[in-house]
C-alpha positions in Angstrom: 10.1 -18.0 3.6 8.3 -14.9 2.4 9.3 -11.7 3.7 6.8 -8.9 3.1 7.8 -5.5 3.3 6.6 -3.1 5.0 3.0 -0.7 3.5 3.5 3.0 3.2 1.4 5.4 5.2 -0.9 7.7 3.7 1.5 9.8 3.6 3.6 7.8 1.7 6.3 7.2 4.2 7.3 4.2 6.8 5.8 4.6 9.8 6.9 6.2 12.6 8.0 3.4 14.5 9.9 1.8 11.7 13.2 3.9 11.7 14.8 1.0 10.3 12.5 -0.7 8.2 14.0 0.1 4.8 17.2 -1.4 5.6 15.5 -4.4 6.8 13.0 -4.6 3.9 15.6 -4.4 1.4 18.2 -7.0 3.2 15.1 -9.7 4.1 14.2 -9.6 0.6 17.5 -10.1 -0.5 17.8 -12.7 1.2 14.8 -14.6 0.7 15.3 -14.2 -3.0 13.2 -13.3 -6.2 9.8 -15.9 -5.0 10.9 -14.9 -1.2 10.1 -10.9 -1.7 6.6 -9.7 -1.1 7.5 -6.4 -2.3 4.7 -4.1 -1.7 6.6 -0.6 -1.9 3.6 0.5 -4.6 1.6 1.2 -1.8 3.9 4.5 -1.3 1.7 6.2 -4.5 -1.4 5.1 -3.5 -3.4 8.2 -3.3 -4.2 9.2 0.2 -8.0 9.3 -0.6 -7.8 5.4 -0.5 -6.7 5.3 3.3 -9.1 5.5 6.3 -6.5 6.2 8.5 -3.2 6.4 8.3 -2.6 3.3 8.1 -5.6 1.4 6.7 -6.6 0.9 3.4 -10.4 1.9 2.7 -9.9 0.3 -0.7 -10.8 -3.1 -1.4 -8.9 -3.0 -4.5 -5.4 -2.2 -2.6 -6.2 -5.4 -0.7 -7.4 -7.3 -3.8 -3.8 -6.3 -5.3 -1.5 -7.3 -2.2 -3.3 -10.9 -2.5 -3.0 -11.4 -6.0 0.7 -10.3 -5.7 1.3 -13.1 -2.3 -0.8 -15.5 -4.7 1.8 -15.0 -7.7 4.2 -15.2 -5.5 3.0 -18.7 -3.8 2.3 -19.6 -7.8 -1.5 -20.2 -6.7 -2.8 -17.4 -9.7 -5.3 -19.3 -12.1 -4.3 -19.4 -15.6 -5.2 -16.7 -17.3 -6.5 -14.7 -14.6 -6.5 -11.2 -15.0 -4.8 -8.9 -12.3 -6.0 -5.8 -11.0 -5.0 -2.9 -12.4 -3.8 -0.6 -9.5 -3.1 2.6 -11.9 -6.2 4.2 -10.6 -5.5 3.7 -7.3 -1.8 5.4 -7.7 -1.0 9.6 -7.0 -0.5 11.0 -10.2 2.2 13.3 -9.4 3.9 14.0 -6.1 2.1 15.2 -3.9 2.9 18.6 -1.4 2.3 18.7 2.3 -0.1 20.6 1.9 -2.0 18.8 -0.5 -1.8 15.6 1.5 -3.5 17.5 4.3 -6.0 18.8 2.4 -6.4 15.0 1.0 -6.8 14.3 4.5 -9.2 16.7 5.5 -11.2 15.2 2.5 -11.9 12.2 4.2 -12.5 13.0 7.7 -15.5 15.0 6.4 -16.4 12.0 4.1 -16.7 9.6 7.1 -18.2 12.1 9.4 -20.4 13.0 7.1 -21.2 9.1 6.7 -21.1 8.8 10.6 -18.4 6.2 10.4 -15.2 6.8 13.0 
């Protein structure tokens, strides 16, 4: 069995309905072992501009990185396959609440201008 840890929200925290997610993720990963833990905790560092809304990514490379990670756990990545470099998707530094709100406003404005709801 494989346990996928909780994906972080645009505000770099667990979803509000997941008040015990961190502890559950930890315990399930310990139980599943190294090859049974699909740890996506790195999503806590994804830049806010790569989210469509608070919970969904707009950047396909985030999903690509997750798929590559899962295929690696399952042993299905071809020899010599080059993994995507997710560094460009990450926040350079810890953002303040004000900066996060500004990022959210910019993303919303972008989607409004494009006519995307």
